[in-house]
C-alpha positions in Angstrom: -14.7 23.9 -1.5 -15.0 20.4 -2.8 -16.4 19.8 -6.3 -19.7 17.9 -6.7 -19.0 14.1 -6.2 -15.5 14.7 -4.9 -14.6 12.3 -2.0 -14.6 13.8 1.5 -11.4 14.1 3.4 -12.6 11.1 5.5 -13.0 9.0 2.4 -9.6 10.0 1.2 -8.0 9.1 4.5 -9.8 5.8 4.6 -8.5 4.9 1.1 -4.9 6.1 1.1 -2.1 4.2 2.6 -0.8 6.5 5.3 0.7 5.9 8.7 3.4 3.9 10.3 5.0 1.0 8.4 3.0 -1.6 10.2 -0.3 0.0 9.4 0.6 0.4 5.7 1.8 -3.2 5.5 -1.3 -4.5 7.2 -3.5 -2.7 4.7 -1.4 -3.6 1.7 -1.3 -7.3 2.6 -5.1 -7.4 2.8 -5.5 -5.6 -0.5 -2.9 -7.7 -2.3 -4.4 -10.9 -0.9 -7.9 -10.0 -1.9 -7.3 -8.4 -5.3 -4.1 -10.3 -6.4 -2.8 -7.3 -8.5 0.0 -7.6 -11.0 1.0 -4.0 -10.2 0.6 -1.8 -7.1 0.8 2.0 -7.5 2.0 4.2 -4.6 1.9 7.9 -4.4 4.5 9.7 -2.3 3.8 13.4 -3.0 0.4 15.0 -2.1 -0.7 18.6 -2.7 2.0 21.2 -2.0 4.4 18.7 -0.5 8.0 19.5 -1.5 10.2 17.1 -3.3 12.6 16.5 -0.4 9.7 15.3 1.8 8.3 13.1 -1.0 11.8 11.6 -1.5 12.1 10.9 2.2 8.7 9.0 2.0 10.0 6.9 -0.9 13.2 6.1 1.0 11.3 5.1 4.1 8.9 3.0 2.1 11.9 1.1 0.6 13.7 0.7 3.9 10.8 0.1 6.3 7.7 -1.0 4.4 9.0 -3.3 1.7 11.0 -5.5 4.0 7.9 -6.0 6.2 5.7 -6.6 3.2 8.1 -9.2 1.8 8.3 -10.9 5.3 4.5 -11.2 5.2 4.0 -12.1 1.5 7.3 -13.5 0.3 9.0 -12.5 -2.9 6.9 -9.7 -4.3 8.0 -10.3 -7.8 6.1 -13.6 -7.7 2.7 -12.3 -6.7 1.4 -12.2 -10.2 2.2 -15.9 -11.0 -1.2 -17.6 -11.6 -0.3 -20.8 -9.8 1.1 -19.1 -6.7 -1.3 -19.6 -3.7 -1.9 -16.5 -1.6 -0.2 -16.5 1.7 -2.1 -16.7 4.9 -2.6 -13.0 5.8 -4.4 -12.0 8.9 -7.9 -10.8 8.1 -7.8 -12.3 4.6 -10.5 -14.7 3.7 -9.2 -15.9 0.4 
């Protein structure tokens, strides 16, 4: 049973980056463009997930998501530079 004030499963799904690489990149691009973070934290292990599965998620993120993200946003290490203009990202009204 959920605790009082705990988010519903629907809220969790709506706010966690899960899915195919294209879906994750689309969501991350919008968030990065709107928020302009200096850091972005990702979680690869949920609940009783075993370490091998979490490691596979991390590997896939590095191999499949990061290249697509850099294609959309450019060099990710430069995102926190104050004079850098945000790229034109679909759905981003910055």
